[in-house]
C-alpha positions in Angstrom: -186.0 62.6 113.9 -186.2 61.0 110.4 -185.5 57.4 109.8 -182.2 58.4 108.1 -181.0 60.0 111.3 -181.8 57.0 113.5 -178.5 55.3 114.2 -180.0 52.8 116.6 -181.0 49.2 116.1 -184.2 48.6 117.9 -183.3 45.0 118.4 -180.4 46.0 120.6 -180.7 46.6 124.4 -180.9 50.1 125.7 -177.5 51.5 126.7 -176.5 50.4 130.1 -174.6 52.1 132.9 -171.7 49.8 132.1 -171.8 50.9 128.5 -171.6 54.5 129.4 -168.7 53.8 131.8 -166.8 52.2 128.9 -167.3 55.1 126.6 -164.0 57.1 126.6 -162.7 59.3 123.8 -159.5 58.1 122.3 -156.6 60.6 122.7 -155.9 61.2 119.1 -152.9 63.6 119.0 -149.4 62.6 119.8 -149.2 65.3 122.5 -152.4 64.0 124.2 -151.1 60.4 124.1 -147.7 61.4 125.5 -149.4 63.3 128.2 -151.4 60.2 129.1 -148.2 58.2 129.4 -146.6 60.9 131.4 -149.5 61.0 133.9 -149.3 57.2 134.1 -145.6 57.2 135.0 -146.2 60.0 137.5 -149.2 58.3 139.2 -147.3 55.0 139.4 -144.3 56.7 140.9 -146.6 58.4 143.4 -148.2 55.1 144.3 -144.8 53.6 144.8 -143.8 56.4 147.1 -146.9 56.2 149.2 -146.6 52.4 149.5 -142.9 52.8 150.5 -143.8 55.3 153.2 -146.5 53.0 154.5 -144.2 50.0 154.7 -141.4 52.0 156.4 -143.8 53.1 159.1 -145.1 49.6 159.6 -141.6 48.1 159.5 -142.3 45.9 156.5 -139.6 45.0 154.1 -139.2 47.0 150.8 -139.2 45.4 147.4 -139.2 47.3 144.1 -141.7 44.8 142.6 -144.0 45.0 145.7 -143.9 48.8 145.6 -144.7 48.9 141.9 -147.4 46.3 141.8 -149.8 47.5 144.5 -153.5 47.1 143.6 -153.7 50.8 143.0 -150.8 50.8 140.5 -152.1 47.7 138.8 -155.4 49.4 138.3 -153.7 52.6 137.0 -151.7 50.8 134.4 -154.6 48.7 133.2 -156.9 51.7 133.0 -154.5 54.0 131.2 -153.4 51.4 128.6 -157.1 50.6 128.0 -157.8 54.3 127.5 -155.0 54.8 125.0 -155.9 51.7 122.9 -153.8 51.5 119.7 -150.3 50.2 119.8 -150.1 50.8 123.6 -152.8 48.3 124.2 -151.7 46.0 121.4 -148.2 45.7 122.8 -149.7 44.6 126.1 -151.8 42.0 124.4 -148.8 40.7 122.3 -146.5 40.5 125.3 -149.2 38.7 127.4 -149.9 36.2 124.7 -146.3 35.5 123.8 -144.9 35.3 127.3 -147.8 34.3 129.5 -146.0 31.3 131.0 -142.8 33.3 131.8 -144.0 36.8 133.0 -144.4 37.6 136.7 -148.0 36.7 137.6 -148.8 40.3 138.6 -147.8 41.7 135.2 -149.4 38.8 133.4 -152.7 39.7 135.2 -152.5 43.3 134.0 -151.8 42.3 130.4 -154.5 39.6 130.4 -157.0 42.2 131.4 -156.0 44.2 128.3 -156.8 41.2 126.1 -160.3 41.1 127.4 -161.1 44.8 128.1 -161.4 47.8 125.8 -163.2 51.1 126.0 -165.1 52.4 123.0 -165.6 55.7 121.4 -168.4 58.0 122.5 -171.1 58.5 119.8 -169.8 62.0 119.0 -166.3 60.8 118.3 -167.6 57.9 116.3 -169.8 60.1 114.2 -166.8 62.4 113.5 -164.7 59.5 112.1 -167.6 58.2 110.0 -168.2 61.7 108.5 -164.6 62.0 107.6 -164.5 58.7 105.9 -168.1 58.5 104.3 -169.1 62.1 104.2 -171.7 64.1 106.2 -174.7 62.1 104.8 -173.2 58.7 105.6 -176.4 57.6 107.4 -178.4 57.5 104.2 -176.5 54.3 103.1 -178.1 52.3 105.9 -181.5 51.3 107.2 -179.8 51.2 110.6 -176.4 51.5 112.1 -176.0 50.4 115.7 -173.8 52.9 117.5 -173.0 50.4 120.3 -170.0 48.3 119.1 -170.4 44.6 119.1 -166.6 44.4 119.7 -163.9 46.8 120.8 -160.2 46.1 120.5 -156.9 47.8 120.4 -157.0 49.4 117.0 -160.7 49.7 116.2 -164.2 48.8 117.2 -166.8 46.9 115.2 -170.4 47.9 114.6 -173.3 46.0 113.1 -175.3 47.7 110.3 -177.9 47.0 107.6 -177.6 48.6 104.2 -180.4 50.0 102.2 -180.3 46.9 99.9 -180.6 44.5 102.9 -177.0 43.4 103.5 -176.1 42.8 107.1 -172.6 44.1 107.7 -169.9 44.2 110.3 -168.2 47.7 110.1 -164.7 48.0 111.7 -163.9 51.6 112.6 -160.4 52.6 113.4 -159.8 54.8 116.4 -158.6 58.3 115.4 -154.9 59.1 115.5 -154.0 55.4 116.1 -152.0 54.9 112.9 -149.9 58.1 113.5 -149.1 57.1 117.1 -147.8 53.6 116.6 -144.1 54.3 116.7 -144.3 56.6 119.8 -146.7 54.2 121.5 -144.4 51.2 121.1 -141.4 53.2 122.4 -143.4 54.5 125.4 -144.7 51.0 126.4 -141.2 49.6 126.2 -139.9 52.5 128.2 -142.5 51.8 130.9 -141.7 48.1 131.0 -138.0 48.8 131.2 -138.4 51.4 134.0 -140.7 48.9 135.8 -138.0 46.2 135.4 -140.4 43.9 133.6 -139.3 44.0 130.0 -138.4 40.4 129.1 -134.8 40.4 127.9 -135.7 39.2 124.4 -137.8 42.3 123.9 -134.9 44.7 124.7 -133.7 44.6 121.2 -134.2 47.3 118.6 -134.8 44.8 115.7 -137.8 43.3 117.5 -139.3 46.8 118.2 -138.8 47.8 114.6 -140.7 44.6 113.5 -143.5 45.2 116.0 -144.0 48.7 114.6 -144.0 47.4 111.1 -146.7 44.8 112.0 -148.8 47.4 113.8 -148.6 49.7 110.8 -149.8 46.8 108.6 -152.7 46.1 110.9 -153.8 49.7 110.7 -153.9 49.5 106.9 -157.5 48.4 106.3 -157.2 48.1 102.6 -154.4 45.6 103.1 -156.5 43.7 105.6 -159.4 43.6 103.2 -157.1 42.0 100.5 -155.8 39.5 103.0 -159.3 38.5 104.0 -160.3 38.0 100.4 -157.2 35.8 99.9 -158.1 33.6 102.9 -161.7 33.3 101.7 -160.4 32.0 98.4 -157.8 29.7 99.9 -160.4 28.1 102.2 -163.3 28.1 99.8 -163.0 24.3 99.4 -162.3 23.5 103.1 -165.2 22.5 105.2 -165.6 23.9 108.7 -164.4 27.5 108.1 -166.2 30.7 107.4 -164.4 33.9 106.2 -166.4 37.2 105.9 -166.9 38.7 102.4 -165.3 42.1 101.9 -167.7 45.0 101.1 -165.3 47.1 98.9 -167.7 50.0 98.2 -167.9 50.9 101.9 -164.2 50.2 102.8 -162.0 53.2 103.4 -158.6 54.0 105.0 -160.1 53.8 108.5 -163.2 51.7 107.8 -163.3 48.0 106.9 -166.7 46.8 105.8 -167.5 43.0 105.6 -170.4 40.6 105.8 -171.6 40.0 109.3 -171.1 36.4 110.3 -173.0 34.9 113.2 -171.1 33.1 115.8 -170.5 32.8 119.6 -167.3 33.0 121.6 -164.9 30.2 120.8 -164.8 29.5 124.5 -168.4 28.2 124.2 -166.7 25.0 122.9 -165.9 24.2 126.5 -169.5 23.2 126.9 -169.5 20.9 123.9 -168.7 17.2 123.7 -165.2 15.9 123.8 -165.5 14.8 120.2 -166.6 18.3 119.0 -163.8 20.0 121.0 -161.2 17.6 119.6 -162.5 17.9 116.0 -162.5 21.7 116.0 -159.1 22.0 117.6 -157.7 19.5 115.1 -159.1 21.6 112.3 -157.4 24.7 113.7 -154.1 22.9 114.1 -154.3 21.7 110.5 -155.0 25.3 109.4 -151.8 26.4 111.1 -149.8 23.7 109.3 -151.3 24.6 106.0 -150.5 28.3 106.5 -146.9 27.5 107.2 -146.3 24.9 104.6 -148.9 25.4 101.9 -150.2 29.0 101.9 -146.9 30.7 102.6 -149.0 33.2 104.5 -150.0 33.1 108.2 -152.5 35.1 110.3 -150.1 35.6 113.3 -152.6 36.9 115.9 -154.1 33.9 117.7 -156.2 36.0 120.1 -159.3 34.0 121.0 -161.6 36.8 120.0 -160.5 36.2 116.3 -162.4 33.0 116.3 -166.2 32.6 116.5 -168.0 29.3 116.9 -171.3 28.1 115.3 -172.8 25.5 117.5 -175.3 24.3 114.9 -172.7 23.4 112.2 -169.5 23.3 114.2 -168.0 25.9 111.8 -165.4 28.4 112.9 -165.6 32.0 111.7 -162.2 33.5 111.2 -161.8 37.2 111.9 -159.2 39.9 111.9 -156.7 39.5 109.0 -154.6 42.6 109.8 -151.8 40.4 111.3 -151.4 38.3 108.2 -147.7 38.0 107.2 -145.9 36.2 104.3 -143.9 33.3 105.6 -140.3 33.7 104.8 -139.5 30.6 102.7 -136.2 30.1 104.6 -138.2 30.0 107.8 -141.0 27.7 106.5 -138.5 25.3 105.1 -136.4 25.4 108.3 -139.6 24.3 110.2 -140.1 21.6 107.7 -136.7 20.1 108.2 -136.9 20.5 112.0 -140.3 18.8 112.2 -139.1 16.0 109.8 -136.2 15.4 112.2 -138.7 15.5 115.2 -141.0 13.0 113.6 -138.1 10.6 113.1 -137.1 11.2 116.8 -133.6 12.1 115.4 -132.4 14.2 118.3 -129.0 14.9 116.8 -130.7 16.2 113.6 -133.1 18.3 115.7 -130.2 20.1 117.3 -128.4 20.5 114.0 -131.5 22.0 112.3 -132.2 24.3 115.3 -128.6 25.6 115.0 -128.7 26.0 111.3 -132.0 27.9 111.4 -130.7 30.3 114.1 -133.3 29.0 116.7 -130.4 28.3 119.0 -126.9 29.5 119.3 -123.8 27.2 119.4 -122.8 28.6 122.8 -126.0 27.3 124.3 -125.1 23.7 123.2 -121.6 24.2 124.4 -122.4 25.5 127.9 -125.8 23.8 128.6 -125.9 20.7 126.4 -127.5 18.5 129.1 -130.3 21.0 129.7 -130.9 21.4 126.0 -131.0 17.7 125.4 -133.4 17.3 128.3 -135.8 19.8 126.7 -135.5 18.1 123.3 -136.3 14.8 125.0 -139.4 16.2 126.6 -140.7 17.8 123.4 -140.0 14.7 121.3 -141.7 12.4 123.8 -144.7 14.6 124.0 -145.3 15.7 120.4 -144.3 12.7 118.3 -146.5 9.9 119.7 -148.9 8.5 117.1 -151.8 9.1 119.4 -153.9 12.1 120.6 -151.9 14.7 122.4 -153.7 16.0 125.5 -153.5 19.8 125.4 -155.2 19.9 128.8 -152.3 18.1 130.4 -149.6 20.7 130.8 -147.4 18.9 133.2 -144.4 19.1 130.9 -144.6 22.9 130.7 -143.0 23.5 134.2 -140.3 21.1 133.2 -139.5 23.1 130.1 -139.7 26.3 132.0 -137.3 25.1 134.6 -134.7 24.2 132.1 -135.3 27.3 130.0 -135.0 29.6 133.0 -131.7 28.0 134.0 -130.3 28.6 130.5 -131.7 32.2 130.3 -129.8 33.1 133.5 -126.6 32.8 131.5 -126.6 36.1 129.6 -123.8 34.9 127.4 -126.3 32.5 125.7 -128.9 35.1 124.9 -129.8 35.3 121.2 -132.7 36.7 119.3 -134.1 34.0 116.9 -134.9 35.2 113.4 -137.6 37.8 113.7 -139.9 35.9 111.3 -139.9 32.8 113.5 -141.2 34.8 116.5 -144.4 35.5 114.6 -144.8 31.9 113.6 -144.2 30.8 117.1 -146.8 33.3 118.3 -149.4 31.6 116.2 -148.4 28.1 117.1 -148.2 28.8 120.8 -151.4 30.8 120.8 -153.3 28.0 119.0 -151.9 25.5 121.5 -153.1 27.7 124.4 -156.6 27.5 122.9 -156.3 23.7 122.7 -155.3 23.8 126.4 -158.3 26.0 127.3 -160.6 23.5 125.5 -158.8 20.5 127.0 -158.7 19.0 123.5 -156.9 15.8 122.5 -155.5 15.9 118.9 -153.1 13.6 117.0 -150.5 16.2 116.2 -148.2 13.8 114.6 -150.8 12.6 112.1 -151.7 16.2 111.1 -148.0 17.2 110.6 -147.2 14.1 108.6 -150.2 14.6 106.3 -149.6 18.2 105.6 -145.9 17.7 105.0 -146.6 14.8 102.6 -149.1 16.9 100.6 -146.9 20.0 100.3 -143.6 20.9 98.7 -140.9 23.1 100.2 -141.7 26.8 99.7 -139.9 28.3 96.7 -136.9 30.3 97.6 -137.1 34.1 97.5 -136.1 35.8 94.4 -132.5 37.1 94.5 
């Protein structure tokens, strides 16, 4: 074997039994993916029938949820969605991140597993993708290319490589057939959740599914992601504490995104750092969210923890994965500005007025549940507007909000889908807050919001 044929990196460990177990070819055709969904539904139904028969014999009570969420069915759903990857897995991750406090714990467990677990392509399938994108002699561009991915996610997997001229790169390789299967995958996942009785009501709306498909198509466009990464690198060039990879344009293709490899450990490593370091890094991330919303007019809307890496020596945060970047609708950004301004002033009447004007809340909710709404506003204002560090680790107020929110949600007449664009902003805000809670950080949110609002102007209105 010549050196050009050697895909391995001698610095990496020999492939383990666990690695081999996680190598599963991605079903790339629509027929194959539909067949996988069909087998999942059939196996889950079979599991429910078997569990129902067992309970009848033993005289136990029957519940649709208990029949569905047996350990065997939980494993089947997790395993099949991990195998499919693509939009199927991404939808599970999105629902889990967005609704973690409100989903049944059994379903939340399934979806949380999808955030942390992904199979990766066998070497033969990987080589096939690379040949299609780079040509049959693709190996000649590298001193080495590690076939074992350093990360595997829903749409692609990432490999480390060293070019002939000595550049250490991270190479994101998109799974075959993923881009073409997005629409059908989203429909199939939602059908599965509806049949299971676990589709959150707000997700049973065509407009949201259409927007989810649009975002996933954008995430599968690696040229677009490369451009967004370059934009963030430019925007943050003068900001200390952030690192954005450099795009390698010559090696980037439709299904390959090449960038500089940036060292860093899991963001959860911050849990082992001092209180001061955890607070400072979380404060920096919160400030970035505010700048995205009110200054950049662009927001990376996927706050998955894996999209942040931590450098212990410098305290820097490496930002990864710019496929979910979206332009902030000026109307939405300015609505948040007015809402936060009212909140900072503790003007609860103005808060309700702005929430109604922005479409965050419907008039019928105020009409029928004013006491509950005002109680929720009181809780939020009291927690978030103190000119003192907010303790993200103390989530005692969350059950209080959930209790009032559930009571309102039981009234179907009050259901309303907020403006689609606000859902993506809220996803980033709530996901970053979850990271702060994980790190038990304490951050003066009021101070950050006041400073960013004072240093920015309202976003310019969209051209007619």
